[in-house]
N, C-alpha and C positions, 0 to 999 in steps of 0.2 A: 208371703213377703210383701211388703207394701212398697211401691216405689218413693222414690222422695220426694217426685212433683207433686203425687198424691200427697202427700203427708202436709206438705207445705200449702197445699189448696183448700185440704180439709180444715187447716188451723187459721187460714187465712178466711173461710167461710164463718166458722165458729167466734172468730172475733169480729165479726163483720164488716170485713172490709172488702172493698173492691180491689181490684187487680190496681188498677189507676192508684188507688190511694198508698196499699203497701208498696207497689213500686216507687212512689215519689221520694226523691233523695237517695234512692238506696240503688237502682236500675232502671231501664226504659221497661216501660209495661210490655213491651214485644219478649224482652229478655225473660220476666217473668213468665209471661204465658209460655215460652218454651221451656221453662224450667217445670211450669206446671202440667204439661204435656209430656213431660220425660224427654224431650228432645236434647235438652244443654242441661249439663251437670255443673250448678255452681261450683265455683272456687272457696276455698275455706273463709275468707273474707266477705265473700258476697252472702255465703250461708249465715255466719255470724251476723252479720248487719239486718239478715232477713228475720232470724231469729229473736234480735233485740227489738225489732219491728213490731213484731207479733207477740214481743213479751214471752216467751216460751224459753225454757230452759234449754240449751243445744242440746242435752239429749234427748230431746224430742222428736228433733229431726236430724241427729247425725248419723254418717254413715257406719258408726259402729253398732248401728240398730239392724246392721245385717242389709241394708238396701243393695241391689245389685249396681254394682260400679260397670259392666259391661252387659251387654246381650249376649255375650259367648259364656255357657254354663260354665266349662271348664276353666274359663277365668276366675269368673266369682268365686268356683268351689277352692282354687288353689291360693287367690287373696284370705279366704277365710279359712281356712286350713293354716295356713302361715300365720295369720294374726291371731288365731285361736291358739296357736303354741308358741306364741311370745317369740318366733323367727324371725324378728326385723330384719336383720340384717339380710338373711334371703330373701325376704320382702321386698326389700330395697331393691336387691338385684335382678329379682322377677320383674320388677315394675320398670327397671332401667331398660 
């Protein structure tokens, strides 16, 4: 399972963007660096803007691709299980 930040960094390099170029008009370069180093998880709006700037389908960087959302394995497993079983109400309650 690859981290979201790693995927964004790989896509950025494939498109020959520097961090400064990708971040321009989207977010601070320091925030992009934190995302690429898996220190910060971008919100959905930021993720969409990065995907658009990278000219990639959101599916390529989506959390639905089973990127970990927490460093706690039990948390990730529970979220994954609830999503895969389409138990969205229970997922919302768990996240709250």
